[in-house]
N, C-alpha and C positions, 0 to 999 in steps of 0.2 A: 504494500499500499504506500503511495507516494502523496505527499501534501505539498504542493508547490504554489509559491505566492507570485512566480514569474514564470513565463513562457517564453524561451529562447531557443537557439540552436543547440545548446548544451543538453537542455531538457529534451528536445526533440531526438537528439542522438540516443539518449538513454532510453527513452519510451520506445523507439524504433528497435533498438537491441533487446529490450524486454519483450517486445511484440515477437521478435524472431525466437527467443528463448522459450516463450509459451508455445509457439508453434513446434519447435524441436523436441519438446517435451509434453506433448499434448496427452499422453497416456498418464501423466502424473498428476492430474487435477490441479494444475497451477492456476492461479488467477491474478490478475494485477488491475489495480485501479489507481488513476491519477486524479486527486482531488484538487481542483484549482480553487485557492482560497483568496478572499478578498471581498470588498464591499460592492464592487461594480459587477454584477452577475451578468449583465449583457455583454460587457467587454470580455469578461471570463469565458463566456460560452463562445464568443466569435473566435477566441484564441484556442479553445479546445477543438472547435469545428475545422479551423484551418490546420492546425497540427495533424488531425485526424485524416484529412484530406490530402495534404501536401506529402505526408510520409506514408500513406497508405497503411495506417494502423488498423488491424483487424482483430486483434485478441486482448488488446488492453482497453479497459473501460475508461473513458474520459468523462469526468462529472464535475458539476458545479454545485456543491452543497449550498444553495442559496440561503437556506435556514441556519447554517452554521459557518459564516464566513471566516471564522478562525479555527474550523475543524471541531470535531466532538470534544466537549470538555474533558471527559475521562481519558482522552488520549494524550492530554497535556502537551499540545504542540506548542512548541516556544514561539512567542510573537517575534522574536529576533530571527527565526530560522526562516530562510528563504526556501529551503527545501528539506523535508523530513522524510526519509525512506525507512519503512519498517518491513522487514521480511520475517514471516512468521509461519510456523507449522502447527496446525492445529490451533490452540488457543496460546501458544507461547511465542513470545517475540523472541527470534534467535539473533536477530541483527537490527540495530537502530542507528542510522546515519543521520545526524542533524547537521545541516550545512548553513553557514552564514551567508550574507549577501555576496553573490559571484563566487560562492564555494564550489559549485558544480563545474568542475573541469575534467579534462581527460583522466587525470589521476583518481579523482573521487568517483568518476563514471566506473573506471576499471575497478576499483575496490568494491562498489555496490555490485557489478556484475560478477566478481570473483566470489563474493559472498552467497550467490545463488546456490552454490554446492551445499550450503548449510541446511538448505530446506528441501534439497531433492531427495527422493528415496534411493 
């Protein structure tokens, strides 16, 4: 599960690679959601729609939780985090990446993707 406050090329790259990973591991019941956080639901919806079309995202759900512009309270998403990535198996969070503004780069993307092995059977 990803909580993003900004949509850019780095996020698009990560989502595209997650989309491919879900396809590659389709028999393992993986799921991925990108929750676009913020107050302007219309702008967030437009960004999500553009990302999905431009990068042909098929397996990752892109959502705008309009009723929770800062994410669910019980998830305790840091208001300072531009991107929060939670990888969980069952009900247990196995990996939690919390990235500050402009923190998603190639190195962080690689670390997130490498951590997928922690939730694969």
